[in-house]
Phi, psi and omega in degrees: 000127178297142183294128178250158176280160179295315186294314179303307178298324178292319177303321185269348185065037186261175178270130173283140177240139174272184176285341179261197184281347181287151175231149186237107175271167188279334172293323179288330175297318178293321180287351184280358186255022190292322177209184191295334182271358186231038186279344178279141175294142184300326183290341183275359183289345186238148181297334178297333184284352180291342175277359183291310182272130180283157183289127173085004182279151184218116187222133174254131185241120175279110177264186185277099174098344180213167181251146191234118174246137171233127172227139184245130179228111179216145188289137177302313179231116185295338187283343176292137178282322182287144179262114183271003185273148186252160173267148172246123180252124183245149172254129178271119178250148180247138174240160180300116182077001184227160178219138176264120186239099182282144179232125175259128182246114175263130185241120176236131181283119174276299174216206185297331191226011180234147179225155172254118185246126177242121172248139179227130180255197186281146179268190185290343177268013177062025173222162175205160182240138176260094184270113181259005186288344177255012178233164174282338173198152178217138180240158172230119178254129170244113178244154181228116170192140189291331180269010184285122183291143176308137182261143180296153183298310183226130176226142178226117188218149174281171183287330183288322176291331177292324189288317184295315183291323185297327180293338181291306188210124182226016185210054174246028177265117188230171184236143177283105182286338181297319180270343177047064186247144180222121179237127186227135172229124183236122172236119178238130175230119182237127174233119177223096191062243176267357187265125181230146175220121180240121185228124171239121180235130175235120179234125173236117180241127177235111181281335173305301177269356182050071173235154181214124174233126182221128173238124185229129171233119182236131179232123180231122178243121177218098187070239175255004175283132181232144174228112182240126183221129173240117182235126174239124182229133173227122182229132175233113179262342184305309181269013180069038177240151173225123172235132184223122173236119181237129176232121184229123174237123179235130172237124181222101188067244176260356183283134180224148179220118180239125182227129168245128187227130170236122184234126177228121175237130171237118184281333174301309176262356176058066177238143180224127181233120184230124172242124181231132175232124184231119178237121186236125173235129186219095186067246177254004180276138183226143173222121176243125182227125172247121176234133175228119184236130175234119183239131170236108175288333173300310179260357180059061174240151175212123181239128182222126175239128184231125170245115186234125170239125177235126174244120177225095184068245179258359174278134181224143176216129177232130177222136172236124184229130177239123175235129174234127181239125174240111180285327177305303185269352183056059186236147172220127179239124187226127181245130180229123175241124184229129173231127184238131172238123181223096186065238170275355184270130179227144178225119178241127183225126176246115180236127174242123191235122172237122183241120179237113181283327184297315177270351184056057178247146172223124172239128179226130179242121180231129177241121186235123180239119178235129178240121180224099184068236171265359183281138178222142173224127177242132186221127174241123186231122169246128179232129176237125183234127179241114181278334178300313180256008182047063178235143177227124176244120181234134173239123185230121171243125186234127175241122181233129181236124180226100180073234174269351182281141179227143172216126180237128184227129175238119183233126178240126183235130170234126183236130174238119183279339182294313181258000185052063179246143175221121173240130178224128179245119178236127174244127185228131177230127179237130175241121178224105189062235177264357181280137176232151182218130175237127180233126176243129184231131170228125181258138177045057186287330179300312181294327178293322176293316177295329174292327175287335185278327185280101190285340181287334174265356188284130179291167176305126190298329183293341180265007176259127178291000000 
């Protein structure tokens, strides 16, 4: 069986094989930390197991209920006088009902079947240094268990003593199921030619209180491709709350993506707050999006603010959207500002929309500006719709410039479906060279006057622009 690296085997959840016939499974490795006398991995009882771990590798293995860390430091060439091995400093942290106990294991080969083992636990300052410079190999095990027996500060034992004690008890590593807690710290560094991967993961899960905290940093370099990702996630289920903060940065050549997401959900009051910032760069293409969302189910409200900027070569689009929804009063207010640039073509649009389902009203204000060379078009539209009385009021102002030609149009339209009335006022001004044309058009003027005189059919004055 070909030799596998720790990280590769752990990723595939495979069994590790030493150079000899012995094999080391992850289950056996986790069970090897049962007490002070069995801190050594079973596969390391033989010199052939020293080839198991590659030089400079650093792997964190998440076991059931505790975290398991292995780091190997060995001189690549024993003939060299300089010592390339590094020291590792760990901080001993304590959690409610739990204790993190780092263990430094130094292995010195005495002869073909004997070792000198030195284990070191935390000092009074809650830190310790794993110094591998004086050993042929050194491992660092980090185990977390409230019932884990204390390790001696310094131990020197032969391999035969290790075997005797290991046969007594190798599986007393337990977890407090009442609190259902999981703490995971993952640091992975892989260097293989030009390929690098750096990953930092911090995960805290509490099933009792239903909390999850996750921090992930990933850096991958493959040629010129880079991926950088930072993720922070916090979830609280106990109180019916969800809080999520996500920051993501991805770089692949010139492509970039930056995303910030903040989400808060409260089931008690039914609230949701979301803030999203997204920046994408792909060549010259850019997209920036800001989203703020607030939902209250108690009062049935939704507020959304969206800002979007897209750049694709010379094409740009900027959009601002504000949306407010009230289900109690059945109202929707939306403000949209859109700017589009495509070469010399520009379009600016401002839209304000108010929808009331209770009174069945819709008010929309739209301002549109289009520039194409010297051609310009300006349009202002105000629309009021009342479904109760079946009314529609629209005011449109349009200005078009094409070279020296100009057209100005003002249109007011009132439609009543009850009496089937339509009143339209149109004013048109056209300039073409020195020619001018002014046009005033009024449709059904008598009906309009009668409608104005009859107070019982007269709409609410505040709704008339």
